[in-house]
GUVEXPA-68003 format. One line per 4 residues: number of its first residue (from 1); for each residue x, y, z of C-alpha. Coordinates in Angstrom, 3 decimals. Example, Ala and Ser with C-alpha at 12.3 -4.5 7.8 and 13.67 -1.06 7.14 Angstrom:
# GUVEXPA-68003
1) 12.300 -4.500 7.800 | 13.670 -1.060 7.140
This chain:
# GUVEXPA-68003
1) 0.021 -0.009 -0.020 | 1.470 3.455 -0.928 | 1.709 6.237 1.548 | -0.945 8.112 -0.332
5) -3.436 5.222 -0.046 | -2.546 4.873 3.623 | -3.390 8.515 4.208 | -6.587 8.034 2.442
9) -7.450 5.104 4.654 | -6.752 7.067 7.764 | -8.964 9.884 6.455 | -11.776 7.279 5.977
13) -11.356 6.289 9.646 | -11.736 9.964 10.547 | -15.034 10.012 8.778 | -16.280 7.135 10.965
17) -15.064 9.027 13.990 | -17.003 12.078 12.821 | -20.107 9.837 12.297 | -19.715 8.388 15.897
21) -18.573 11.568 17.765 | -22.212 12.578 18.547 | -23.036 9.106 19.999 | -22.077 8.130 23.546
25) -21.146 4.640 24.582 | -24.184 4.798 27.003 | -26.409 5.115 23.839 | -24.564 2.293 22.019
29) -25.010 -0.123 24.931 | -28.670 1.002 25.305 | -29.337 0.336 21.654 | -27.518 -3.025 21.551
33) -28.129 -5.471 24.408 | -25.650 -7.931 22.870 | -22.821 -5.392 22.544 | -20.623 -7.316 24.983
37) -21.023 -10.471 23.027 | -20.373 -8.702 19.754 | -17.273 -6.916 20.944 | -15.440 -9.550 22.991
41) -12.938 -12.209 22.040 | -11.415 -15.130 23.776 | -8.298 -17.213 23.612 | -8.216 -20.040 26.128
45) -9.225 -18.480 29.516 | -8.180 -15.034 28.314 | -11.088 -12.787 27.594 | -10.675 -9.447 25.856
49) -13.650 -7.152 26.366 | -13.373 -4.296 23.878 | -17.053 -3.292 24.053 | -16.342 -0.117 25.999
53) -14.789 1.543 22.982 | -16.256 4.150 20.627 | -16.835 1.684 17.854 | -19.699 0.117 15.896
57) -19.937 -2.442 13.219 | -19.110 -0.001 10.464 | -15.875 1.315 12.115 | -14.729 -2.050 13.013
61) -15.250 -3.229 9.377 | -13.288 -0.387 8.195 | -10.424 -1.214 10.594 | -10.362 -4.899 9.613
65) -10.405 -3.717 6.019 | -7.351 -1.549 6.707 | -5.528 -4.457 8.238 | -6.168 -6.553 5.209
69) -5.304 -3.690 2.762 | -1.897 -3.270 4.367 | -1.455 -7.097 4.407 | -0.968 -7.664 8.047
73) -1.326 -11.351 7.470 | 1.313 -11.427 4.775 | 3.786 -9.424 6.911 | 3.043 -11.652 9.813
77) 3.797 -14.684 7.629 | 6.968 -13.013 6.369 | 8.147 -12.596 9.920 | 7.522 -16.241 10.771
81) 9.139 -17.495 7.577 | 12.431 -15.773 8.520 | 12.397 -12.961 5.907 | 14.528 -9.980 7.041
85) 11.676 -7.656 7.900 | 14.104 -5.595 9.909 | 15.153 -3.884 6.735 | 17.600 -1.305 8.202
89) 19.694 -3.983 9.829 | 18.876 -6.694 7.247 | 17.831 -9.149 10.001 | 15.106 -11.575 10.482
93) 12.782 -11.127 13.395 | 12.220 -14.522 15.047 | 11.639 -14.204 18.790 | 8.777 -16.520 18.205
97) 11.284 -19.308 17.554 | 12.516 -19.010 21.101 | 9.165 -20.437 22.343 | 8.395 -22.702 19.564
101) 7.877 -26.403 20.661 | 6.440 -27.759 17.512 | 8.150 -30.215 15.187 | 8.302 -27.920 12.139
105) 11.658 -26.194 11.435 | 12.046 -22.493 11.582 | 14.273 -21.320 8.783 | 16.602 -18.413 8.123
109) 18.258 -18.550 4.643 | 17.290 -22.230 4.480 | 18.867 -23.148 7.841 | 16.837 -24.473 10.808
113) 17.499 -22.359 13.876 | 15.658 -24.633 16.261 | 18.523 -27.056 17.072 | 20.567 -24.106 18.439
117) 17.581 -22.571 20.355 | 16.957 -26.036 21.956 | 20.590 -26.467 22.826 | 20.575 -23.213 24.725
121) 17.415 -24.113 26.564 | 19.073 -27.431 27.589 | 21.964 -25.459 28.979 | 19.670 -23.061 30.813
125) 17.952 -25.861 32.357 | 21.140 -27.570 33.511 | 22.670 -24.396 34.948 | 19.594 -23.123 36.715
129) 18.772 -26.506 38.224 | 22.366 -26.831 39.346 | 22.255 -23.325 40.990 | 18.933 -24.057 42.630
133) 19.900 -27.426 44.072 | 23.400 -26.386 45.172 | 25.435 -28.455 42.658 | 26.870 -25.154 41.490
137) 28.276 -23.167 44.496 | 30.474 -20.236 45.218 | 34.277 -20.168 45.602 | 34.033 -20.968 49.312
141) 31.525 -23.852 48.848 | 28.526 -21.769 50.059 | 25.243 -22.240 48.203 | 24.065 -19.192 46.275
145) 21.233 -17.169 48.017 | 21.329 -14.184 45.718 | 21.514 -13.793 41.941 | 22.243 -10.322 40.558
149) 21.455 -9.649 36.894 | 23.468 -6.765 35.365 | 21.984 -5.593 32.164 | 19.949 -2.639 30.705
153) 16.998 -2.159 28.400 | 15.575 -5.498 27.267 | 18.203 -7.461 29.219 | 16.872 -5.841 32.396
157) 13.167 -4.873 31.882 | 12.086 -8.260 30.640 | 13.508 -10.569 33.299 | 12.889 -8.071 36.041
161) 9.251 -7.831 35.130 | 8.799 -11.536 34.755 | 10.502 -12.370 38.065 | 8.306 -10.031 39.973
165) 5.173 -11.197 38.205 | 5.895 -14.808 39.159 | 7.013 -14.095 42.627 | 4.644 -16.838 44.031
169) 6.900 -19.345 42.203 | 10.156 -18.062 43.737 | 11.570 -19.239 47.037 | 12.718 -17.094 50.026
173) 16.283 -18.493 50.148 | 17.166 -17.637 46.571 | 16.540 -13.949 45.601 | 16.953 -12.253 42.268
177) 18.166 -8.597 41.972 | 18.332 -6.498 38.889 | 20.854 -3.722 38.251 | 20.599 -1.510 35.208
181) 21.219 2.212 35.964 | 24.701 3.523 35.537 | 23.956 5.665 38.565 | 26.262 4.171 41.181
185) 23.440 4.235 43.670 | 21.748 1.286 41.966 | 24.460 -1.145 42.261 | 25.628 0.242 45.612
189) 22.213 -0.166 47.145 | 21.879 -3.709 45.741 | 25.186 -5.015 46.902 | 25.163 -3.468 50.350
193) 22.954 -6.178 51.861 | 24.509 -9.153 50.062 | 27.223 -11.692 51.094 | 29.815 -12.016 48.322
197) 30.325 -15.659 49.125 | 26.611 -16.427 48.363 | 26.185 -14.062 45.353 | 26.000 -15.042 41.739
201) 26.218 -12.420 38.986 | 24.913 -12.705 35.483 | 26.193 -10.040 33.020 | 23.680 -9.687 30.194
205) 25.204 -7.828 27.198 | 25.192 -9.370 23.653 | 28.397 -7.429 22.677 | 29.814 -7.403 26.252
209) 30.588 -3.783 25.482 | 27.415 -1.960 26.637 | 28.698 0.972 28.626 | 26.228 1.051 31.473
213) 26.241 -2.714 31.853 | 30.106 -3.102 31.826 | 30.493 -0.309 34.178 | 28.275 -2.012 36.719
217) 29.859 -5.368 35.939 | 33.349 -4.096 36.724 | 32.099 -2.606 39.970 | 30.529 -5.884 40.951
221) 33.754 -7.701 40.030 | 35.867 -5.436 42.169 | 33.401 -5.789 45.078 | 33.546 -9.652 44.848
225) 37.412 -9.803 44.426 | 37.964 -7.494 47.270 | 36.212 -9.859 49.605 | 37.089 -13.265 48.075
229) 40.071 -12.658 45.746 | 40.624 -12.627 42.030 | 40.514 -16.350 41.740 | 36.887 -16.387 42.956
233) 35.582 -14.428 39.949 | 34.994 -17.407 37.623 | 32.935 -19.209 40.241 | 30.642 -16.194 40.789
237) 29.971 -14.857 37.257 | 28.047 -16.011 34.282 | 27.294 -14.107 31.108 | 24.628 -13.861 28.396
241) 26.668 -12.696 25.433 | 28.011 -13.572 21.996 | 31.386 -12.046 22.821 | 33.229 -15.180 24.111
245) 36.681 -13.631 24.173 | 35.410 -10.563 26.067 | 33.691 -12.676 28.728 | 36.750 -14.861 29.179
249) 38.970 -11.851 29.539 | 36.590 -10.594 32.265 | 37.062 -13.980 34.127 | 34.037 -15.817 33.042
253) 34.643 -19.377 31.854 | 33.115 -20.621 28.570 | 30.742 -23.138 30.069 | 28.939 -20.195 31.808
257) 28.525 -18.068 28.721 | 25.025 -18.375 27.098 | 24.630 -16.975 23.677 | 21.733 -15.684 21.633
261) 21.329 -14.386 18.001 | 21.023 -11.155 16.102 | 17.485 -12.105 15.070 | 16.539 -11.549 18.709
265) 15.882 -7.934 19.448 | 16.721 -6.812 23.016 | 13.149 -5.910 23.977 | 11.978 -9.322 22.641
269) 14.821 -11.352 24.364 | 13.321 -12.363 27.693 | 12.456 -15.753 25.941 | 16.168 -16.320 25.175
273) 19.181 -16.812 27.474 | 18.356 -13.321 28.795 | 15.654 -15.152 30.755 | 18.453 -17.106 32.612
277) 17.848 -15.330 35.947 | 14.110 -15.960 35.615 | 14.799 -19.675 35.208 | 16.984 -19.596 38.331
281) 14.428 -17.712 40.318 | 11.296 -19.620 39.402 | 12.647 -22.944 38.332 | 13.140 -24.187 34.734
285) 9.813 -25.936 34.629 | 8.016 -22.614 35.327 | 10.274 -20.828 32.854 | 9.419 -23.287 30.166
289) 5.606 -22.922 30.958 | 6.212 -19.134 30.391 | 7.702 -19.988 27.004 | 4.900 -22.437 26.083
293) 2.191 -19.927 27.013 | 3.790 -17.372 24.599 | 4.068 -20.061 22.016 | 0.312 -20.704 22.245
297) -0.444 -17.057 21.738 | 1.933 -17.138 18.749 | -0.159 -19.824 17.153 | -3.391 -17.959 17.893
301) -1.841 -14.855 16.248 | -0.633 -16.831 13.232 | -3.824 -18.749 12.626 | -6.938 -16.998 14.069
305) -9.200 -15.031 11.610 | -8.520 -11.303 12.122 | -12.034 -10.710 13.545 | -11.256 -13.144 16.417
309) -7.550 -12.459 16.664 | -6.765 -10.801 20.049 | -3.434 -9.070 19.107 | -5.072 -7.739 15.843
313) -8.107 -6.399 17.616 | -5.898 -4.586 20.205 | -3.607 -3.264 17.556 | -6.567 -1.974 15.557
317) -8.050 -0.303 18.629 | -4.743 1.561 19.101 | -4.723 2.685 15.517 | -8.318 3.792 15.748
321) -7.514 6.138 18.688 | -4.175 7.277 17.545 | -5.071 8.084 13.905 | -8.747 8.746 13.790
325) -9.242 10.435 17.268 | -5.797 11.871 17.782 | -5.344 10.405 21.322 | -1.603 10.649 22.146
329) -1.217 8.264 25.164 | -2.383 4.772 26.231 | -2.531 3.629 29.868 | -1.979 0.103 30.921
333) -3.535 -0.535 34.276 | -2.921 -3.975 35.772 | -5.086 -4.778 38.751 | -2.356 -7.064 39.944
337) 0.368 -5.768 42.140 | 2.841 -8.238 40.781 | 2.420 -6.811 37.334 | 3.685 -3.358 38.624
341) 6.692 -3.465 36.175 | 4.483 -4.554 33.189 | 3.720 -0.967 32.087 | 7.446 -0.075 32.241
345) 8.219 -3.145 30.177 | 5.586 -2.226 27.557 | 7.015 1.269 27.376 | 10.205 -0.129 25.905
349) 8.401 -2.770 23.808 | 6.017 -0.382 22.247 | 7.700 3.025 22.241 | 11.103 1.817 21.158
353) 9.459 -0.336 18.472 | 6.998 2.095 16.908 | 8.269 5.491 18.069 | 9.278 6.182 14.475
357) 8.822 9.095 12.036 | 10.300 7.400 8.923 | 8.485 4.710 6.862 | 10.089 1.487 5.670
361) 10.986 3.147 2.444 | 12.721 6.105 4.054 | 10.062 8.630 3.670 | 8.586 10.893 6.310
365) 5.346 9.371 7.744 | 2.229 11.337 7.057 | 0.371 10.127 10.145 | 0.788 9.682 13.872
369) 2.711 6.622 15.070 | 3.447 5.105 18.448 | 1.552 6.556 21.451 | 3.058 7.245 24.884
373) 2.591 4.073 27.051 | 2.260 4.536 30.858 | 0.458 3.144 33.815 | 0.677 1.896 37.317
377) -1.176 -0.909 39.280 | -4.667 -0.396 40.553 | -5.846 0.489 43.060 | -2.886 2.860 43.778
381) -3.558 4.521 40.451 | -6.999 5.495 41.461 | -5.545 7.704 44.169 | -3.106 9.373 41.789
385) -3.756 9.905 38.134 | -7.304 8.529 37.512 | -8.559 12.126 38.207 | -7.083 13.105 34.874
389) -8.401 10.006 33.030 | -11.914 10.702 34.390 | -12.236 14.455 34.145 | -9.134 15.761 32.360
393) -9.087 17.500 29.033 | -7.071 14.636 27.326 | -8.748 11.340 26.587 | -6.627 8.322 27.615
397) -7.622 4.947 26.235 | -6.883 2.341 28.899 | -6.235 -1.387 29.278 | -7.325 -3.056 32.478
401) -5.874 -6.446 33.366 | -7.355 -8.581 35.973 | -7.061 -12.161 37.310 | -10.218 -13.872 38.547
405) -8.162 -15.984 41.030 | -5.493 -14.643 43.241 | -2.599 -16.591 44.692 | -3.308 -15.497 48.149
409) -6.432 -16.501 50.173 | -6.908 -13.179 51.952 | -10.603 -12.288 51.948 | -11.884 -9.690 51.194
413) -8.812 -8.224 49.363 | -9.451 -9.726 45.942 | -13.139 -9.111 45.849 | -12.428 -5.404 46.535
417) -9.773 -5.358 43.935 | -12.166 -6.875 41.307 | -14.980 -4.517 42.215 | -12.698 -1.483 41.803
421) -11.445 -2.641 38.450 | -14.834 -3.267 36.998 | -16.131 -0.078 38.480 | -13.433 2.068 36.888
425) -14.037 0.796 33.399 | -17.853 1.191 33.971 | -17.381 4.772 35.340 | -15.095 5.740 32.407
429) -17.803 4.614 29.983 | -20.917 5.953 31.734 | -19.652 9.086 33.377 | -22.132 11.063 35.319
433) -24.540 13.579 33.768 | -25.599 16.931 35.004 | -29.120 15.627 35.808 | -27.630 12.628 37.700
437) -25.459 14.974 39.776 | -28.363 17.343 40.352 | -30.607 14.486 41.599 | -27.757 13.233 43.825
441) -27.049 16.753 45.353 | -30.769 17.388 45.937 | -30.997 14.005 47.661 | -28.126 15.028 49.927
445) -30.179 18.010 51.112 | -27.918 20.715 49.726 | -29.240 24.273 49.200 | -29.694 25.824 45.767
449) -26.552 27.892 46.191 | -24.519 24.873 47.331 | -25.815 22.833 44.354 | -24.898 25.613 41.967
453) -21.410 25.854 43.315 | -20.815 22.035 43.089 | -22.774 20.967 40.052 | -20.240 21.374 37.280
457) -17.308 19.985 39.375 | -19.186 16.659 39.912 | -20.068 16.072 36.315 | -18.127 13.337 34.591
461) -18.007 13.432 30.814 | -17.790 9.592 30.414 | -17.495 8.139 26.995 | -13.860 7.311 27.772
465) -12.619 4.103 26.101 | -11.122 1.052 27.677 | -10.280 -2.625 27.056 | -10.563 -5.221 29.903
469) -8.378 -8.318 29.749 | -9.572 -10.956 32.222 | -7.898 -14.269 32.863 | -8.063 -17.059 35.450
473) -4.708 -16.667 37.312 | -1.374 -15.018 36.703 | 0.716 -18.193 36.353 | 3.702 -18.646 34.034
477) 1.720 -19.814 31.127 | -0.777 -16.966 31.260 | 2.070 -14.391 31.729 | 3.675 -15.732 28.547
481) 0.362 -15.250 26.753 | -0.036 -11.693 27.940 | 3.475 -10.636 26.962 | 3.113 -12.285 23.537
485) -0.236 -10.647 23.084 | 1.242 -7.202 23.494 | 4.348 -8.018 21.371 | 2.029 -8.992 18.414
489) -0.170 -5.892 19.042 | 2.952 -3.677 18.421 | 3.704 -5.725 15.287 | 0.127 -5.021 13.903
493) 0.403 -1.314 14.508 | 3.865 -1.224 13.071 | 2.668 -2.878 9.811 | -0.273 -0.431 9.538
497) 2.006 2.544 10.156 | 4.485 1.179 7.728 | 7.480 1.559 10.125 | 10.335 -0.785 11.126
501) 9.378 -1.932 14.628 | 12.620 -3.785 15.156 | 15.374 -1.184 14.973 | 16.073 1.660 17.407
505) 18.348 4.146 15.863 | 16.922 6.887 18.139 | 18.840 5.254 21.084 | 22.221 5.796 19.513
509) 22.696 9.617 19.236 | 22.617 10.179 22.966 | 25.179 7.413 23.461 | 27.564 8.924 20.991
513) 27.301 12.364 22.539 | 27.781 10.929 26.065 | 30.987 9.265 24.954 | 32.205 12.536 23.537
517) 31.300 14.471 26.645 | 32.692 12.010 29.231 | 36.287 13.325 29.140 | 35.048 16.926 29.621
521) 32.947 15.809 32.524 | 35.875 14.229 34.153 | 38.603 16.775 33.334 | 36.776 20.205 33.433
525) 38.480 21.085 30.124 | 36.181 21.775 27.203 | 37.724 20.034 24.238 | 34.951 20.760 21.637
529) 32.346 23.258 20.730 | 28.946 22.887 22.384 | 25.843 24.911 22.429 | 25.721 27.548 25.187
533) 23.335 25.490 27.318 | 25.596 22.405 27.446 | 28.643 24.756 28.048 | 26.865 26.446 30.863
537) 25.790 23.273 32.442 | 29.245 21.837 32.298 | 30.744 24.957 33.890 | 28.192 25.032 36.679
541) 28.632 21.195 37.217 | 32.388 21.721 37.765 | 31.789 24.739 39.970 | 29.532 22.653 42.164
545) 32.131 19.785 42.187 | 34.668 22.270 43.381
């Protein structure tokens, strides 16, 4: 599809928005008693309710037509067949192969990648089991009680999110920690409560040159060597990297180096050896269940008709609001405390993937692309930013995520959590009219003057869209399905926007400038021309440093 035709398709969506803009969701529900049935979809025990959106049959038909016109299905099949859809780096995009348990080969340039994938999984299983049962110990013979993963970006956000989400499957005598920020406070505060003799480090860096990661790794190495000696390093470090020589020079022996491939993007890498700390924390069987859940969602995405395809529906809802309605942000609101890092994980997955202003053919895009993704768990968010979502001037489409069954038997906690979640989506849709507020205030016995002063403040516009994703329990398999669901949603939107969802050149410029500035930060001598702001900040920084 040419850019001109895409623009026309987006203009057509705007006509549907114009047609619907005078109709409230209250009215849509009143006119269609079967609206929930019509606008909900299921995969296994996962229910996606998208009925509380500003849609009707005509707008949904237009969205599915758009998906077919841009050939979402063909691009999906190209990805799975190993074609280099990451065109700027000439790479295949095959994170789905990392959780593929079928018999069929997965090919890149005619070669099956699955034997290598399964070999790494066997090694992850062996190493994680040996750490967990004490067959692998520290230099002094102590069993490991703490595992510190040192990475950044996808090598941190993914495993950190998953470990927290699967906390019921961890054990108290084997704790996982994650260090990413080059701010020394992060590693300092992590290490200060640990015993070097019982601490295992995993350095996660494909090239073993990532500046933030290697700075933290060398600090951890010095901390360990100071306590246990240089000879202890190779008993306390493992690596996830393709740079064997670099790892060995650091002091990591080859049988503790776990590789992955250039067809695995960082933000899609938790399924690879990057998930090693997860396997150690929750056990390999649970890690494999996490992979299998994602693999099941992959098969759903690859085979389900578009109209019943959960990732496609969610992707189209995002395009509808971004391109037809102009809504710039999207909130992810898990009513599950253990998913507290899920919105942060999705920020990278979505914003680094589709935060692009150039199309696949190198032209400026003529439409809006990736939204700002944000969120926090309920019910905390209700006492923070929900005020803006309900009554602010910006409309924020939301995803609510909710488990029917908690891991804890603590009545009445979960019932109250569920009630709050369902109430929020209902309140966003319904709002509260002026007549309803007036009746409420009169019923409270307020005077006419008091009612006049309060009336407009207590009106809720409503008509604010949301999806609700409801599932049985947040177990490893379900978590895998949820993460893969959002991965494929991002793919669908990238295909419609005609951008490369698998490169991230926008990350590079700041890194380059930081390297150039480092010597000037350290020496107080300006070696190159900078803008007046940067020069002034450097000067004041050094004056504060004394």
